[in-house]
MARFI-531375 format. One record per atom (N, C-alpha, C, O): x, y, z; residue in one letter. Coordinates in steps of 0.1 Angstrom, whole numbers, plus 5000, padded with zeros to 4 digits. Example, Ala and Ser with C-alpha at 12.3 -4.5 7.8 and 13.67 -1.06 7.14 Angstrom:
% MARFI-531375
513249435078A
512349555078A
513249675078A
514249675085A
512849785071S
513749895071S
512950005079S
513450115080S
//
This chain:
% MARFI-531375
193950038507M
192949948504M
192549948488M
192450058482M
192349838483E
191849838469E
190849928467E
190850028460E
189849868475V
187949938474V
188350058474V
187850128465V
188950118482R
188950298483R
189450338472R
189050438466R
190750248467K
191350308454K
190350318441K
190450398431K
189750238443R
188550198430R
187650308434R
187150368425R
187350338444I
186050408447I
186750578441I
186150658434I
187750588444V
188450728439V
188650728427V
188350828421V
189150618417Q
189150598405Q
187650628399Q
187450688388Q
186950588404H
185550598398H
185350768398H
185150828388H
185450828410G
185250958416G
185851018404G
185051078398G
187151018398A
188151068389A
187451048376A
187551138368A
186750948372S
186150908357S
184851008357S
184451038346S
184451038364I
183251118362I
183251278367I
184151328374I
182051358363R
182251468368R
181251538381R
180051498382R
181651598387D
180751648400D
179151668395D
179051728384D
178251638400R
176851668394R
176651778393R
175851798384R
177251888400V
176852038397V
177552088386V
176952178379V
178952028384L
179452078369L
178951998356L
178952048345L
178451848359E
177751818349E
176751838341E
176551798330E
175851948353T
174551998348T
174552138346T
173452198344T
175952208347L
176052338346L
175352408333L
175152348323L
175052518332P
174552578321P
175552598311P
176552658314P
175352568297H
176052538288H
177352648287H
178552618286H
176852778288D
177852878287D
178952908300D
179852988300D
178452818311Y
179452828320Y
180552738320Y
181552748327Y
180352628312E
181352518308E
182752598304E
183752588311E
182752668295M
183952758291M
184452808301M
185652788304M
183652888310L
184152938322L
184852878331L
185752918337L
184252728332V
185252668343V
186652598335V
187452548342V
186752598322E
187852558316E
188752608316E
189852568319E
188252808313Q
189352888319Q
189952918333Q
190952968335Q
189052888340V
189552908354V
190752778357V
191852818361V
190552658355K
191452538353K
192752598346K
193752608353K
192652628338S
193752678331S
194752808336S
195952808334S
194052908342I
194553018349I
194952958360I
195953008364I
194552868367S
194552858382S
195952738383S
196652708393S
195852668368R
197152588371R
198352688368R
199452658373R
198152768363I
199652858355I
199852968370I
200952978374I
198953028375Y
199053128385Y
198953068401Y
198853148411Y
199052948403R
198452888415R
199352948427R
198952968438R
200552978422N
201553028435N
201553178435N
202253228444N
200853258428D
200853378426D
199453408428D
198653388419D
198953458440V
197553498442V
197253638432V
196353638424V
198153738435D
197353838429D
197653818414D
196653858407D
198453778408L
198253728392L
196853648388L
196053648378L
196753578398L
195553478395L
194353548396L
193453518389L
194253658405I
192953748403I
192853818394I
191753818389I
194053888390K
194353968375K
193753898366K
192853948360K
194153788364N
193653698352N
192353638352N
191753598342N
191853638364L
190453558365L
189553698363L
188353678359L
190053828364S
189253938360S
188853938345S
187953998340S
189653868340N
189253848324N
188153768319N
187853768308N
187553708328I
186653608325I
185353638328I
184953618339I
184553678319K
183253758318K
182253658329K
182253528330K
181753738335N
180353648340N
180753548353N
179953478358N
182153538358L
182853458365L
181653468381L
180953378386L
181753588383D
181053628395D
179453568395D
178753548405D
179053548382I
177453508382I
177353348381I
176353278381I
178653298380L
178953148382L
178853118399L
178253028404L
179653228405V
180053168416V
178753228425V
178653178437V
177653318422I
176353338428I
175553228424I
174553208432I
175553118412Y
175053018411Y
175352918420Y
174452868426Y
176452898422T
176952788432T
176352828447T
175652738452T
176552968455I
176252998463I
174752968463I
174452888472I
173952998455L
172552988456L
172452818454L
171552778463L
172752748449L
172852568452L
173352568466L
172552518474L
174452608471S
174252548487S
173452618494S
173252568506S
172752738492I
171752758503I
170552678503I
169752668512I
170252618487I
168952538485I
169352428492I
168452378498I
170652348493N
170852228501N
170152248515N
169652148520N
170252358521K
169752398536K
168052308534K
167552238542K
167552338522Y
166052298522Y
165852178516Y
165052098521Y
166452158504K
166552028500K
167551958492K
168452038488K
167651838489V
169151788481V
168251778468V
167051738467V
168851828458L
168051848443L
168751698439L
169951668442L
168051628433S
167951518424S
169051568410S
169251688408S
169551458402Y
170051518388Y
169151568382Y
169251688381Y
168151508378E
166951598371E
166851738376E
166651838368E
166951748391E
166251878395E
167351958393E
167152078394E
168551918392L
169652008393L
169652038377L
169852158375L
169651968366A
169752008353A
168552098348A
168752178340A
167252078355K
166152188350K
166452328358K
165952428353K
166952348367L
167552458376L
168452548368L
168452668366L
169652438365S
170552508358S
170052558343S
170452658338S
169152488338Q
168652538323Q
168052688325Q
168252788319Q
167252658335L
166752778338L
167252928343L
166653028341L
168352898351Y
169252988356Y
170253048344Y
170853148344Y
170352958337G
171452988325G
170953098316G
171753158309G
169753118317E
169253258307E
169753358313E
169953458306E
170253368328I
170753478334I
171753548332I
172753478334I
172153668329D
173253718326D
173753808336D
174953858334D
172953858349F
172753938359F
172153878370F
171353788367F
172353918383F
171553868392F
170453948394F
170554058399F
169353888391S
168053988399S
167353928409S
167253808406S
166853958419A
165853888426A
164653848421A
164153738425A
164053918414S
162653898402S
162853768396S
162053678398S
164153778389R
164453658377R
164553528385R
163753438382R
165353528394V
165953418402V
164853368408V
164653248408V
163853458416R
162353388423R
161753338410R
161553218412R
161453368398K
161153288389K
161453168385K
160653078381K
162653168385V
163553048382V
163452918394V
163552798393V
163452988407L
163052878417L
161652818414L
161552698413L
160652908412E
159152868414E
159052778403E
158352668405E
159552788390N
159452718378N
160252568382N
159952458379N
161252608389A
161752468393A
161452368403A
162052258406A
159952458409G
159252348419G
159152388434G
158652318443G
159952548434F
159852598448F
158752658454F
158452748447F
158252658461G
157052738469G
157852878467G
159052898468G
156652988466R
157153138469R
157553158479R
158453248479R
157153088491E
157653158504E
159153108505E
160053188509E
159552968502T
160852928501T
161552978492T
162752958495T
161353028481A
161853088472A
162353218479A
163553238482A
161453298482N
162053438495N
162953408500N
163953478499N
162953278509E
163953248516E
165453238512E
166453298516E
165253158504I
166453128495I
167153278490I
168253318493I
166353338481I
166653488475I
167053558486I
168053608483I
166753588498S
167053658509S
168553628517S
169453698521S
168353498515N
169853438519N
170853488513N
171753558517N
170653438500V
171453458489V
171953638487V
173053678483V
171053698488L
171453878487L
172053918501L
172954008502L
171553858511R
172453878523R
173953838523R
174853908528R
174153738519S
175753688515S
176153748508S
177153798513S
175853788494L
176553858485L
177053988489L
178254018487L
175954078496N
176454218503N
177254178514N
178154268516N
177354078524V
178454078531V
179954048525V
181054108528V
179753968516I
181453918512I
181554028501I
182754068503I
180954108492T
181054228485T
181454348492T
182054438486T
181154368510S
181554468516S
183054428519S
183754528522S
183754278521R
185154258526R
186054278509R
187054338506R
185354218503H
186254188490H
185654278475H
184454298474H
186354318467K
185854378454K
185054278447K
184054318440K
185354128448T
184254058437T
184353918447T
185153888456T
183353838442L
183053708447L
184453618448L
184953558457L
184853618431Y
185853538431Y
187153568438Y
187853478442Y
187353688441E
188553728446E
188353638464E
189253578470E
187253658468W
187053598482W
187253458480W
187753408490W
187053368467V
187553248470V
188953218467V
189553118472V
189553328458A
190753308454A
191853348464A
193053318461A
191553388474K
192353448482K
192553308494K
193553298501K
191353228494Q
191453118505Q
192953038505Q
193453008494Q
193453008516R
194552918516R
194652798527R
195452708528R
193552828534K
193552708544K
191952638546K
190852698548K
192152518544M
190452458543M
189852518554M
188852578553M
190652488569S
189652498579S
189252688581S
188252718588S
189752768575K
189552918572K
188052898563K
186852908566K
188452878553F
187652868542F
186152798547F
185052848543F
186152718554E
184952628558E
184452728569E
183252748570E
185352788576E
184652888587E
184152988582E
183253038588E
184553048569E
183953198565E
182753138558E
181753198561E
182553038550V
181352988541V
180252968553V
179153018551V
180452918565R
179652888577R
179253038580R
177953038581R
179753138581T
179753258589T
179353328579T
178453398583T
179653348567L
179253448558L
178353398550L
177853488542L
177953298549I
176653248539I
175753158550I
174553148545I
175953098562F
174853048566F
174653098581F
173953028588F
175253208586R
175453288597R
175853198607R
175353228618R
176553118607N
177053018617N
175752908623N
175852838633N
174852918615E
173752788617E
174552668618E
175652648612E
173752558628G
174252438626G
173352348620G
172352388614G
173652208620G
172752098616G
173152058603G
173752128595G
172651918601N
173251838589N
173051948577N
173951988569N
171651988577R
171052028562R
172152168558R
172352188546R
172552228565V
173452368565V
174852288562V
175552338554V
175152168568G
176352098565G
176452028551G
177552018544G
175452008548R
175251968532R
175752098523R
176752098516R
175052208526G
175452328516G
176852378518G
177452418508G
177552378531V
178952418532V
179652318525V
180352368515V
179752198527K
180652098519K
180452138503K
181352168495K
178852138499L
179152148481L
179752268479L
180552248469L
179752368482L
180252488481L
182052488483L
182852538475L
182352428491L
183852358495L
184252298484L
185252348478L
183652188480R
184452078473R
184452128458R
185352098450R
183452228454L
183552288441L
184852378437L
185652378427L
184852438447Y
186552528445Y
187752508452Y
188652588455Y
187652378456I
188852338462I
189552218455I
190652168460I
189052178444H
189552058439H
190052078423H
189252118415H
190952058421Q
191452098404Q
190852028394Q
191152058382Q
189951938397S
188751878386S
187651948387S
186851938378S
187352038396N
186352108397N
186252298392N
186252328380N
186152348398I
186352498395I
187452568405I
187052638415I
188952538401P
189852538415P
190252688415P
191452718413P
189352808417I
189452928421I
190452938433I
191453008432I
190052868441A
190952858455A
192152748453A
192252638458A
193152808441A
194152738438A
195352698449A
196152618447A
195252778458R
196152758470R
195852638478R
196752578485R
194452598477I
194252488484I
194152368475I
194552258477I
193552408464A
193452268449A
194852208448A
195052088449A
195552288446Y
197152248443Y
198252228455Y
199552238453Y
197452188468T
198552158478T
197952068486T
196852028484T
198852018497N
197851918507N
196951958513N
196251878520N
196652108514E
195152128516E
193852068515E
192952058522E
194152028500V
192651978499V
192351848504V
191251798504V
193351778508K
193051658513K
192651668527K
192651568535K
192151808531K
191751818549K
190151858545K
189351908553K
189851808533Y
188451818532Y
187751708540Y
188351598541Y
186651718545I
186051628553I
184351628547I
183551718549I
184051518541P
182751498534P
181851538543P
182151538555P
180851568540H
179251578548H
179051428554H
178851408566H
179251318545G
178451198550G
177151178544G
176251208552G
176851148535D
175151138533D
175050998532D
175950918535D
173950958527I
173450818533I
174050748519I
174850648520I
173850778510Y
174650698497Y
176050648499Y
176450538499Y
176950798500T
178250748503T
178450628514T
179350538514T
177550648524T
177850558536T
177350408532T
177950308536T
176150398522Y
175850258519Y
177050208511Y
177350088510Y
177850298505V
178550248499V
180050208506V
180550098503V
180450268513T
181550268525T
181250098530T
181949998529T
179950118536L
179949988544L
179649868537L
180149758541L
178849878528R
178549738521R
179749718513R
179749598509R
180649778509S
181649758500S
182649688509S
183349598504S
182849718523N
183549708535N
185049798533N
186249768537N
184749888527A
186149998526A
186650048539A
187750098541A
185750018552F
186450018564F
187149928571F
187449938583F
187449818563E
187849698570E
189349738575E
189449698587E
190149798571D
191449828579D
191349898590D
192249878599D
190150008593V
190150088603V
190250058616V
189349978619V
190950098625N
190850038637N
190250158645N
191050248648N
189050168650S
188350248658S
187150178665S
186750068660S
186650218673L
185650158682L
184550148675L
184150028675L
184050218668T
182950218660T
182850108646T
181950028643T
184250138640A
184350018629A
184949878636A
185249788627A
185249848648E
185349748652E
183949658657E
183949528656E
183049728662R
181649688665R
181149658653R
180849548651R
180949748644L
180449728629L
180849608622L
179949548615L
182049568623K
182849448618K
182049328626K
181449238620K
182349338641A
181749238644A
180249238641A
179849118641A
179449308639R
178349288634R
177849208623R
177049118621R
178749278613V
178749228600V
179049088602V
178148998599V
180149058607A
180848898609A
179748778612A
179548658608A
178948868624R
177848778626R
176848738616R
176548628613R
176548848613S
175648818599S
176048708590S
175248618586S
177248738585V
177848648575V
177848488582V
177648398574V
178148468592L
178348368598L
176948308599L
176748198593L
175948378605G
174648328602G
174048308589G
173048228587G
174548398580G
174248328564G
174448208561G
173748128554G
175948168566L
176548048562L
175847928566L
175647828560L
175447968581R
174647818587R
173147818583R
172447728580R
172747948584E
171147948580E
170447968564E
169347968561E
171547998556G
171248048544G
170548188543G
169848218534G
170648258551K
169948388552K
170748478562K
171048448574K
171148598554Y
171948698563Y
170748768571Y
169648808566Y
171248778584R
170748888593R
170749038590R
171849088588R
169749108587E
169649258586E
170649348597E
170349358609E
171649408591V
172349488600V
171749618599V
171449648587V
171549678608T
170749848606T
171749948614T
171749938626T
172250028609V
173050148614V
172250288611V
171550318602V
172650358622R
172150488622R
173050578614R
174250558617R
172850658606L
173550748598L
174350818609L
175550808608L
174050878616E
174850978627E
175850888634E
176950928635E
175450768637S
176250708643S
177750648637S
178750638645S
177850628626V
178850608616V
179150748606V
179950728597V
178750838607R
179250938598R
180750998601R
181351058592R
181250968615G
182550998617G
183350908608G
184150958600G
183150768609L
183750648602L
184050698588L
185050698582L
182350748584I
182650768568I
183750848567I
184650808560I
183650958572R
184651098570R
186051028572R
186951058563R
186450948581H
187950888581H
188250798568H
189350808562H
187250718565V
187450648553V
187950738542V
188950718536V
187150858540A
187250918530A
188850998531A
189651008522A
189151038543K
190251088545K
191450998541K
192051038531K
191750868546I
192450778544I
192750758527I
193850738522I
191550768522S
191750758509S
192750808497S
193150768486S
193050928506E
194251018499E
193651148491E
194151258491E
192251108484D
191551238478D
190451198483D
189951088479D
190051308494P
188651248503P
187551338490P
186451288489P
187851448482V
186751498474V
186251388461V
185051368458V
187351318456L
187051208445L
186351108453L
185351048447L
186751068467Y
186150968471Y
184550978473Y
183650888470Y
184451098478E
183051138482E
182051138466E
180851108466E
182651178457R
182251208446R
181751048440R
180651008436R
183050978439G
182850808436G
181550778443G
180450788438G
181850728456A
180850668465A
179650708463A
178750618461A
179250858462Y
177950918460Y
177650868449Y
176550818449Y
178150858437D
177550818423D
177250678424D
176150638420D
178050598429I
177850458432I
176750428438I
175950348433I
176350508452G
175350478457G
174250518455G
173250488461G
174250608444V
172650658440V
172250578427V
171050548423V
173450538419K
173150488406K
172850318408K
171950258402K
173650258418Y
173950118420Y
173450068432Y
172449998432Y
174150088443C
174250048457C
172750058464C
172249978472C
172350168460R
170750198466R
169650108465R
168750088473R
169750048451D
168749938445D
169349838446D
168649748442D
170449788450L
171549658451L
171649608435L
171449498431L
171949718428K
172649658413K
173949638411K
174549708403K
174349548419C
175649468421C
176349438408C
177349478403C
175249358403S
175849328389S
176249428381S
177449418376S
175649528379Q
176149668371Q
177149758378Q
177449868373Q
177549728389C
178349818398C
179649828394C
180249728393C
180349958390P
181849938387P
182649898395P
183749868389P
182649878409I
183649838416I
183049678426I
183449638437I
182149638416R
181549488418R
182749358420R
182349248425R
184049378415D
184849288417D
185749308427D
186749228428D
185449408436V
186449438450V
185449438459V
185749398470V
183949478456C
183249518468C
182749388478C
182549288471C
182649388487R
182149288494R
180549238495R
179949138499R
180249358487Q
178549308485Q
177449288498Q
176349228496Q
177749328508H
177249308520H
175949428519H
175849538522H
174749318511G
173549388509G
172849398522G
171949478522G
173049328530F
172549308543F
172449428551F
171549438559F
173649518549I
173649638557I
172549748552I
172449778540I
171849798563K
170649918562K
171250038569K
171850038579K
170850158562V
171250258567V
169850358571V
168950368563V
169750418583K
168450498584K
168950628591K
168150718594K
//
């Protein structure tokens, strides 16, 4: 479907928010990882050996673990990410006291900062008790489901809920896609990456529903939603006013995830839809939207 294709294309044209706001010194690390993972993607031992030549790679991994845990408490805006990144970029080794200061300067209360640091330290201890380095743990991943299970177990202690889900997905997408930090090369460069299941946030949902990217999906949820949209459109034609269609995020999250899956690149779909949702769809800036020529512009759809 053209609208899904265009959302994926938009996702490919931009960088993940985390990468876009990385500390400057880390950008070179990411490029080194990309180069090495492309060359040694079929030999994990050589991959790990060459990754060992990248100085401070584990510090970068710690930063992404920190971000994933923060997502359990709060979704950071672009500006908040940039501020946290700038402060963290001054750290060349992990120190609880220094990270606590970074978090407090970034606006986190002391109690929350202490909880986040405690969770990070526990995660690092668990992972490094099983692997020599953090990047080795990531590099050895070969199955999407197993990687997600380990992230949930080792970092989030099998906790459930949407907030934990946000953190899990953030960490996964950073390492399983060749446009991000493809340390998990055996996922990033195979069809395993297509098994990624997005979290399904409100902005991705807005874009998916309002653009009608689910139009060709045959499921009970999709059919019911299409019927509600059709009634609103018909009412608008007769009465000159569209009837608001309000949906609960939880009721359509499965649909959003399915649409991302059939887009052929769920990571890029999620990235593109989220970006469009935050910058344009949230405030109905349809005239400026990069997919305005294919979007159905069903601005009467509300999500709660």
